[in-house]
N, CA, C and O atoms as CSV, one atom per row, in Angstrom:
chain,resi,resn,atom,element,x,y,z
A,1,UNK,N,N,0.845,-1.028,-0.100
A,1,UNK,CA,C,0.098,-0.355,-0.058
A,1,UNK,C,C,0.829,1.470,0.339
A,1,UNK,O,O,1.345,1.997,1.324
A,2,UNK,N,N,0.536,1.831,-0.830
A,2,UNK,CA,C,1.194,3.381,-0.516
A,2,UNK,C,C,0.979,4.857,0.187
A,2,UNK,O,O,0.287,5.766,-0.274
A,3,UNK,N,N,1.620,4.875,1.222
A,3,UNK,CA,C,0.359,6.151,1.557
A,3,UNK,C,C,1.400,7.885,1.281
A,3,UNK,O,O,2.574,8.177,1.509
A,4,UNK,N,N,0.512,8.477,0.847
A,4,UNK,CA,C,0.967,9.635,1.236
A,4,UNK,C,C,1.527,10.489,2.471
A,4,UNK,O,O,0.679,10.821,3.300
A,5,UNK,N,N,2.801,10.869,2.686
A,5,UNK,CA,C,3.334,10.995,4.667
A,5,UNK,C,C,2.829,13.297,4.133
A,5,UNK,O,O,3.500,14.178,3.595
A,6,UNK,N,N,1.540,13.263,4.643
A,6,UNK,CA,C,1.386,14.746,5.213
A,6,UNK,C,C,2.755,15.502,6.098
A,6,UNK,O,O,2.598,15.224,7.287
A,7,UNK,N,N,3.719,16.151,5.946
A,7,UNK,CA,C,4.683,16.712,6.312
A,7,UNK,C,C,4.917,17.602,7.074
A,7,UNK,O,O,5.930,18.081,7.583
A,8,UNK,N,N,3.121,17.913,7.129
A,8,UNK,CA,C,3.066,19.316,7.738
A,8,UNK,C,C,2.401,19.082,8.979
A,8,UNK,O,O,2.361,19.699,10.043
A,9,UNK,N,N,1.929,18.106,8.591
A,9,UNK,CA,C,1.486,17.011,10.178
A,9,UNK,C,C,2.458,16.831,10.935
A,9,UNK,O,O,2.701,17.298,12.048
A,10,UNK,N,N,3.261,15.821,10.003
A,10,UNK,CA,C,4.689,15.142,11.093
A,10,UNK,C,C,5.077,16.242,11.642
A,10,UNK,O,O,5.570,16.192,12.769
A,11,UNK,N,N,4.912,17.692,10.841
A,11,UNK,CA,C,6.111,18.615,11.519
A,11,UNK,C,C,5.177,19.193,13.013
A,11,UNK,O,O,5.678,19.474,14.102
A,12,UNK,N,N,3.823,19.245,12.662
A,12,UNK,CA,C,3.356,19.657,14.303
A,12,UNK,C,C,3.500,19.138,14.981
A,12,UNK,O,O,3.823,19.659,16.049
A,13,UNK,N,N,3.369,17.726,14.876
A,13,UNK,CA,C,4.003,16.361,15.876
A,13,UNK,C,C,4.969,16.563,16.975
A,13,UNK,O,O,4.980,16.614,18.205
A,14,UNK,N,N,5.749,16.651,16.004
A,14,UNK,CA,C,7.619,17.078,16.116
A,14,UNK,C,C,7.863,17.764,17.323
A,14,UNK,O,O,8.358,17.458,18.409
A,15,UNK,N,N,7.021,19.513,16.463
A,15,UNK,CA,C,7.437,20.228,17.213
A,15,UNK,C,C,6.670,20.331,18.544
A,15,UNK,O,O,7.253,21.047,19.359
A,16,UNK,N,N,5.206,19.659,19.084
A,16,UNK,CA,C,4.755,19.449,20.153
A,16,UNK,C,C,5.771,18.709,21.433
A,16,UNK,O,O,6.197,18.979,22.556
A,17,UNK,N,N,5.818,17.594,20.398
A,17,UNK,CA,C,7.063,16.757,21.210
A,17,UNK,C,C,8.308,18.176,21.654
A,17,UNK,O,O,8.753,18.685,22.682
A,18,UNK,N,N,8.370,18.245,21.044
A,18,UNK,CA,C,9.673,19.503,21.426
A,18,UNK,C,C,9.289,20.853,22.513
A,18,UNK,O,O,9.918,21.832,22.915
A,19,UNK,N,N,8.272,20.452,22.672
A,19,UNK,CA,C,7.522,21.317,23.936
A,19,UNK,C,C,7.722,20.112,25.014
A,19,UNK,O,O,8.080,20.602,26.086
A,20,UNK,N,N,7.609,18.718,25.075
A,20,UNK,CA,C,7.528,18.072,25.906
A,20,UNK,C,C,8.507,18.236,26.404
A,20,UNK,O,O,8.403,18.161,27.628
A,21,UNK,N,N,9.785,18.499,25.949
A,21,UNK,CA,C,11.332,18.378,26.332
A,21,UNK,C,C,11.642,19.245,26.615
A,21,UNK,O,O,12.856,19.159,26.429
A,22,UNK,N,N,11.377,20.545,27.131
A,22,UNK,CA,C,11.248,21.561,27.071
A,22,UNK,C,C,12.435,22.122,28.507
A,22,UNK,O,O,12.014,22.214,29.660
A,23,UNK,N,N,13.831,22.424,28.142
A,23,UNK,CA,C,14.650,22.746,29.013
A,23,UNK,C,C,15.126,23.896,28.768
A,23,UNK,O,O,15.356,24.255,27.613
A,24,UNK,N,N,15.410,24.859,30.104
A,24,UNK,CA,C,16.604,25.647,29.731
A,24,UNK,C,C,15.836,27.471,29.483
A,24,UNK,O,O,16.300,28.611,29.464
A,25,UNK,N,N,14.210,26.735,29.304
A,25,UNK,CA,C,13.428,28.369,28.401
A,25,UNK,C,C,13.494,27.971,27.178
A,25,UNK,O,O,12.338,28.169,26.801
A,26,UNK,N,N,14.044,27.554,26.321
A,26,UNK,CA,C,13.848,27.244,25.119
A,26,UNK,C,C,14.316,26.497,23.681
A,26,UNK,O,O,14.273,26.534,22.451
A,27,UNK,N,N,14.908,25.631,25.144
A,27,UNK,CA,C,15.891,24.736,24.233
A,27,UNK,C,C,14.995,22.978,24.275
A,27,UNK,O,O,13.994,22.730,24.947
A,28,UNK,N,N,15.439,22.388,23.722
A,28,UNK,CA,C,14.272,20.463,23.252
A,28,UNK,C,C,15.223,19.733,23.412
A,28,UNK,O,O,16.222,20.299,23.856
A,29,UNK,N,N,15.282,18.957,23.270
A,29,UNK,CA,C,16.559,17.646,22.856
A,29,UNK,C,C,15.913,17.203,20.922
A,29,UNK,O,O,14.867,16.991,20.309
A,30,UNK,N,N,16.830,17.255,20.785
A,30,UNK,CA,C,16.706,16.579,19.481
A,30,UNK,C,C,16.847,15.692,18.413
A,30,UNK,O,O,17.305,15.638,17.271
A,31,UNK,N,N,15.988,14.697,19.653
A,31,UNK,CA,C,16.141,13.637,19.221
A,31,UNK,C,C,15.536,13.065,17.971
A,31,UNK,O,O,15.164,11.896,17.876
A,32,UNK,N,N,15.448,14.133,16.839
A,32,UNK,CA,C,13.955,14.204,15.804
A,32,UNK,C,C,14.628,13.398,14.852
A,32,UNK,O,O,15.629,12.779,15.213
A,33,UNK,N,N,14.097,13.294,13.339
A,33,UNK,CA,C,14.086,12.965,12.497
A,33,UNK,C,C,14.805,14.315,11.746
A,33,UNK,O,O,14.308,15.441,11.727
A,34,UNK,N,N,16.066,13.928,11.149
A,34,UNK,CA,C,16.798,15.644,10.889
A,34,UNK,C,C,15.916,15.808,9.871
A,34,UNK,O,O,15.088,16.561,10.383
A,35,UNK,N,N,15.477,15.547,8.528
A,35,UNK,CA,C,14.083,16.418,7.731
A,35,UNK,C,C,13.202,16.884,8.407
A,35,UNK,O,O,12.549,17.758,7.835
A,36,UNK,N,N,12.875,16.615,9.560
A,36,UNK,CA,C,11.454,17.515,9.918
A,36,UNK,C,C,12.135,18.600,10.701
A,36,UNK,O,O,11.603,19.710,10.717
A,37,UNK,N,N,13.466,18.359,11.472
A,37,UNK,CA,C,13.949,19.345,11.842
A,37,UNK,C,C,14.813,19.995,10.750
A,37,UNK,O,O,15.440,20.938,11.233
A,38,UNK,N,N,15.049,19.822,9.502
A,38,UNK,CA,C,15.010,20.955,9.036
A,38,UNK,C,C,13.839,21.720,8.420
A,38,UNK,O,O,13.857,22.940,8.256
A,39,UNK,N,N,12.707,20.832,8.053
A,39,UNK,CA,C,11.832,21.988,8.001
A,39,UNK,C,C,11.309,22.528,8.950
A,39,UNK,O,O,10.662,23.532,8.652
A,40,UNK,N,N,11.332,22.247,10.034
A,40,UNK,CA,C,11.202,22.990,11.018
A,40,UNK,C,C,12.104,24.331,11.247
A,40,UNK,O,O,11.600,25.340,11.741
A,41,UNK,N,N,13.145,24.284,10.948
A,41,UNK,CA,C,14.467,25.817,10.802
A,41,UNK,C,C,13.730,26.410,9.681
A,41,UNK,O,O,13.320,27.564,9.808
A,42,UNK,N,N,13.520,25.784,8.638
A,42,UNK,CA,C,13.004,26.189,7.711
A,42,UNK,C,C,11.785,27.419,7.283
A,42,UNK,O,O,11.673,28.311,6.442
A,43,UNK,N,N,10.772,26.701,8.711
A,43,UNK,CA,C,9.999,27.407,9.031
A,43,UNK,C,C,9.582,28.548,9.712
A,43,UNK,O,O,8.575,29.256,9.719
A,44,UNK,N,N,11.169,28.500,10.554
A,44,UNK,CA,C,11.398,29.425,11.256
A,44,UNK,C,C,11.321,29.876,12.316
A,44,UNK,O,O,11.420,31.000,12.809
A,45,UNK,N,N,10.979,28.121,12.922
A,45,UNK,CA,C,10.243,28.184,14.044
A,45,UNK,C,C,11.609,27.507,15.423
A,45,UNK,O,O,11.626,27.625,16.648
A,46,UNK,N,N,12.452,26.911,14.570
A,46,UNK,CA,C,13.624,26.418,14.920
A,46,UNK,C,C,15.005,27.169,15.265
A,46,UNK,O,O,14.775,28.365,15.086
A,47,UNK,N,N,16.089,27.030,15.602
A,47,UNK,CA,C,16.988,27.900,14.984
A,47,UNK,C,C,18.009,26.779,14.592
A,47,UNK,O,O,17.848,25.779,15.291
A,48,UNK,N,N,18.872,26.681,13.800
A,48,UNK,CA,C,20.160,25.756,13.325
A,48,UNK,C,C,20.359,24.891,14.086
A,48,UNK,O,O,20.856,24.834,15.211
A,49,UNK,N,N,19.612,23.657,12.883
A,49,UNK,CA,C,19.990,22.303,14.753
A,49,UNK,C,C,20.886,21.308,14.630
A,49,UNK,O,O,21.110,20.196,15.109
A,50,UNK,N,N,21.432,22.230,13.650
A,50,UNK,CA,C,23.056,21.848,12.839
A,50,UNK,C,C,24.084,21.617,13.870
A,50,UNK,O,O,24.112,22.641,14.552
A,51,UNK,N,N,24.680,21.026,14.175
A,51,UNK,CA,C,25.831,21.498,15.344
A,51,UNK,C,C,25.523,20.093,16.807
A,51,UNK,O,O,24.867,19.206,17.353
A,52,UNK,N,N,26.444,20.794,16.706
A,52,UNK,CA,C,27.017,19.922,17.968
A,52,UNK,C,C,26.282,19.330,19.801
A,52,UNK,O,O,26.448,18.572,20.756
A,53,UNK,N,N,25.460,20.375,19.230
A,53,UNK,CA,C,24.235,20.033,20.767
A,53,UNK,C,C,23.546,19.637,20.646
A,53,UNK,O,O,22.902,19.824,19.614
A,54,UNK,N,N,23.043,18.573,21.835
A,54,UNK,CA,C,21.926,18.002,21.631
A,54,UNK,C,C,20.848,18.147,22.092
A,54,UNK,O,O,20.288,17.390,22.885
A,55,UNK,N,N,20.327,19.428,21.511
A,55,UNK,CA,C,19.383,19.950,21.266
A,55,UNK,C,C,19.099,21.478,20.695
A,55,UNK,O,O,19.910,22.348,20.379
A,56,UNK,N,N,17.684,21.487,20.677
A,56,UNK,CA,C,17.860,22.961,19.361
A,56,UNK,C,C,17.351,24.180,20.532
A,56,UNK,O,O,16.857,24.177,21.660
A,57,UNK,N,N,17.667,24.903,19.815
A,57,UNK,CA,C,16.519,26.254,20.028
A,57,UNK,C,C,15.480,26.470,19.814
A,57,UNK,O,O,15.397,26.020,18.671
A,58,UNK,N,N,14.195,26.979,20.134
A,58,UNK,CA,C,12.723,27.458,19.528
A,58,UNK,C,C,13.140,28.383,19.841
A,58,UNK,O,O,13.867,28.839,20.723
A,59,UNK,N,N,12.141,28.928,18.288
A,59,UNK,CA,C,12.715,30.579,18.111
A,59,UNK,C,C,11.219,31.180,18.684
A,59,UNK,O,O,10.335,30.325,18.645
A,60,UNK,N,N,10.726,32.729,19.293
A,60,UNK,CA,C,9.586,32.677,19.359
A,60,UNK,C,C,8.403,32.875,19.144
A,60,UNK,O,O,7.867,33.839,19.690
A,61,UNK,N,N,7.750,32.127,18.393
A,61,UNK,CA,C,6.629,31.644,17.570
A,61,UNK,C,C,7.114,30.024,17.407
A,61,UNK,O,O,6.163,29.292,17.136
A,62,UNK,N,N,8.149,29.479,17.498
A,62,UNK,CA,C,8.362,28.368,17.559
A,62,UNK,C,C,7.790,27.768,19.296
A,62,UNK,O,O,6.895,26.988,19.623
A,63,UNK,N,N,8.531,28.356,19.890
A,63,UNK,CA,C,8.211,28.381,20.883
A,63,UNK,C,C,6.394,28.440,21.802
A,63,UNK,O,O,6.087,27.750,22.774
A,64,UNK,N,N,5.605,29.338,21.183
A,64,UNK,CA,C,4.722,28.882,21.348
A,64,UNK,C,C,2.970,28.629,20.598
A,64,UNK,O,O,1.776,28.786,20.854
A,65,UNK,N,N,4.024,28.079,19.412
A,65,UNK,CA,C,3.076,27.113,18.527
A,65,UNK,C,C,3.525,25.955,19.360
A,65,UNK,O,O,2.775,25.032,19.680
A,66,UNK,N,N,4.474,26.025,19.613
A,66,UNK,CA,C,4.434,23.778,20.184
A,66,UNK,C,C,4.084,23.963,21.775
A,66,UNK,O,O,3.894,22.924,22.408
A,67,UNK,N,N,4.012,24.883,22.282
A,67,UNK,CA,C,2.923,24.539,23.318
A,67,UNK,C,C,1.192,24.881,22.902
A,67,UNK,O,O,0.323,24.424,23.645
A,68,UNK,N,N,0.954,25.388,22.147
A,68,UNK,CA,C,-0.358,25.663,21.314
A,68,UNK,C,C,-0.543,23.632,20.807
A,68,UNK,O,O,-1.308,22.803,21.301
A,69,UNK,N,N,0.477,23.455,19.710
A,69,UNK,CA,C,0.097,21.933,19.347
A,69,UNK,C,C,0.172,21.260,20.412
A,69,UNK,O,O,-0.949,20.774,20.563
A,70,UNK,N,N,0.927,20.896,21.365
A,70,UNK,CA,C,0.869,20.276,22.622
A,70,UNK,C,C,-0.291,19.705,23.424
A,70,UNK,O,O,-0.480,18.523,23.711
A,71,UNK,N,N,-1.281,21.119,23.835
A,71,UNK,CA,C,-2.303,21.082,24.433
A,71,UNK,C,C,-3.169,20.432,23.588
A,71,UNK,O,O,-4.091,19.669,23.877
A,72,UNK,N,N,-2.686,20.905,22.240
A,72,UNK,CA,C,-4.520,20.500,21.449
A,72,UNK,C,C,-4.250,19.375,21.280
A,72,UNK,O,O,-5.205,18.734,21.717
A,73,UNK,N,N,-3.153,18.401,20.719
A,73,UNK,CA,C,-2.930,16.795,20.382
A,73,UNK,C,C,-2.778,16.321,21.207
A,73,UNK,O,O,-2.947,15.118,21.009
A,74,UNK,N,N,-2.436,16.598,22.509
A,74,UNK,CA,C,-1.813,15.745,23.922
A,74,UNK,C,C,-2.831,15.843,25.546
A,74,UNK,O,O,-2.724,14.990,26.427
A,75,UNK,N,N,-3.752,17.034,25.638
A,75,UNK,CA,C,-3.714,17.053,26.346
A,75,UNK,C,C,-5.177,16.917,26.537
A,75,UNK,O,O,-5.841,17.784,25.969
A,76,UNK,N,N,-5.925,15.883,27.313
A,76,UNK,CA,C,-7.399,15.511,27.844
A,76,UNK,C,C,-8.219,16.584,28.234
A,76,UNK,O,O,-7.904,17.282,29.198
A,77,UNK,N,N,-9.492,16.834,27.420
A,77,UNK,CA,C,-10.395,18.236,28.276
A,77,UNK,C,C,-11.080,17.532,29.324
A,77,UNK,O,O,-11.614,16.430,29.451
A,78,UNK,N,N,-10.831,18.794,30.201
A,78,UNK,CA,C,-11.945,17.662,31.086
A,78,UNK,C,C,-13.271,17.205,30.651
A,78,UNK,O,O,-14.064,17.883,29.998
A,79,UNK,N,N,-13.484,15.766,31.144
A,79,UNK,CA,C,-14.199,15.181,31.447
A,79,UNK,C,C,-16.085,16.126,31.988
A,79,UNK,O,O,-16.178,16.237,33.210
A,80,UNK,N,N,-17.257,16.656,31.239
A,80,UNK,CA,C,-18.450,17.306,31.638
A,80,UNK,C,C,-18.965,15.893,33.206
A,80,UNK,O,O,-19.987,16.056,33.873
């Protein structure tokens, strides 16, 4: 079966997971696919991921968006 992957959805999921591993205010562990990290950099959501650091720095937009996505994707709404 041939499936077409929606890269924007993958990017959103990874950005949300970066929020989960946030430390030092705007750094997140970069243990994700390099192609995804490259696209997030191209979109201006993280600084250049290439380097020896084991984490990436989220931009202001990336930090805001990652929190929004994390809450939307992984936080359960209260049950009535």
